Structures are given as structure tokens and as C-alpha cells.
C-alpha positions in Angstrom: -0.1 -0.1 0.0 1.5 3.5 -1.0 0.7 6.2 1.5 -0.3 9.3 0.1 0.9 12.9 1.5 -1.5 15.6 1.7 -1.3 18.4 -0.7 0.8 21.1 0.4 -1.2 24.5 1.9 -1.1 27.1 -1.0 1.1 30.3 0.1 -1.1 33.4 0.8 -1.6 35.7 -2.2 0.9 38.3 -1.7 -1.1 40.8 -3.8 -4.0 40.7 -1.5 -1.5 41.8 1.2 -0.1 44.4 -0.8 -3.2 45.8 -2.3 -4.7 46.2 0.7 -1.3 48.3 2.0 -1.3 50.4 -0.7 -5.3 51.0 -1.0 -5.4 52.1 2.6 -2.3 54.2 2.0 -3.9 56.4 -1.1 -7.3 56.5 0.8 -5.7 58.0 4.2 -4.5 61.4 1.8 -7.3 64.3 2.7 -8.4 66.4 0.3 -9.9 69.9 0.8 -13.3 69.8 -1.2 -14.1 72.5 -3.9 -17.6 72.2 -3.4 -18.1 72.4 0.6 -14.2 74.1 1.0 -14.1 71.5 3.9 -10.8 69.2 4.4 -12.0 65.8 4.6 -11.5 61.7 2.7 -12.0 61.4 -0.8 -14.8 59.0 -1.7 -13.8 55.2 -2.3 -13.0 55.1 -5.8 -15.1 51.9 -6.9 -18.0 54.4 -6.0 -17.1 56.9 -8.7 -18.1 55.9 -12.6 -16.2 58.3 -14.7 -13.6 57.9 -16.9 -10.1 58.2 -15.6 -9.6 61.5 -16.0 -12.5 62.8 -14.5 -12.5 60.4 -11.5 -9.2 61.1 -10.5 -10.7 65.1 -10.7 -13.5 64.0 -8.3 -11.1 62.3 -6.1 -8.9 64.8 -6.0 -11.5 67.6 -5.3 -14.5 66.2 -3.6 -15.0 65.1 -0.1 -17.1 61.6 1.0 -19.7 63.8 2.6 -20.4 65.9 -0.8 -19.8 62.5 -2.9 -22.3 60.8 -0.6 -24.7 63.9 -1.1 -25.0 63.6 -4.9 -25.5 60.0 -4.8 -28.9 60.9 -2.5 -29.5 63.5 -5.4 -28.3 61.4 -8.2 -31.7 58.9 -7.4 -33.6 62.3 -7.4 -32.2 63.6 -10.7 -33.0 59.8 -12.2 -36.6 60.0 -11.1 -37.2 63.4 -12.2 -36.0 63.4 -15.9 -37.0 59.9 -16.2 -33.6 58.4 -17.0 -33.2 55.0 -18.8 -29.1 54.2 -18.1 -29.4 51.9 -21.2 -29.3 55.2 -23.3 -26.1 57.0 -23.9 -27.4 60.3 -24.0 -29.0 59.8 -20.4 -25.9 58.7 -19.4 -24.3 62.3 -20.4 -26.7 64.1 -19.0 -26.8 62.0 -15.5 -22.8 62.5 -15.7 -23.5 66.4 -16.7 -25.7 66.7 -13.6 -23.1 65.3 -11.4 -20.5 67.4 -12.5 -22.7 70.5 -12.2 -23.7 69.4 -8.7 -19.9 68.9 -7.5 -19.0 72.1 -9.1 -16.4 71.0 -11.8 -15.9 71.5 -15.0 -18.2 70.1 -17.6 -15.1 69.5 -20.2 -13.3 67.1 -17.5 
């Protein structure tokens, strides 16, 4: 009879540990919000659905509390204008409303 040895344990994924430390370091950078003029933390990057250039601008200039306020207002905009987010022009209208609400340039 041949004795079988148990399989070796899989090594921990180094990328997860690195990403956790790296992401935590980025989130800790405070911003001075251009909308409310108060210092604060930027919103979570995964919650900002914009192209890279606009997303970077939002993360660098808008605080998390103003972003959360926009998320509440966003629902009102969608309902008031009866937006269908499958339509490209409706998504563009929502992005434009977002930038106007946050006080960012529309060409971003």
C-alpha cells in the first residue's frame, strides 16, 4: 500500500496583502473639497463611475460627504428626468448633472 502525503498548503496571495496596504495608504490622503471648502477624505474610488481623467479629478477635489450627498441627489435626477441608463444620451445627462452638482468643469 502506498502512503499518500497531503497536498501542500497554498501560499497566501501576496497581491492581496500588497493591495490592502497600498489602497489604505491612498485612501488616507485628505483633500480640501472644492464644493464645501472643508478638508476631508476622498470618496471610495469604486463608487466614482467616471472615465479616468474625471474620476481622478473627483477623487482629488471632492470629499466623501459631498459625494454621498450627490449619490442621494442622483436618485432624484434619475427619477425626475425619467432617465433610462441604457441610453447613452441619458448617461451623458446624468454625468453632466453630477459635474454641475459637484461644481466641476463640464469638459472634464
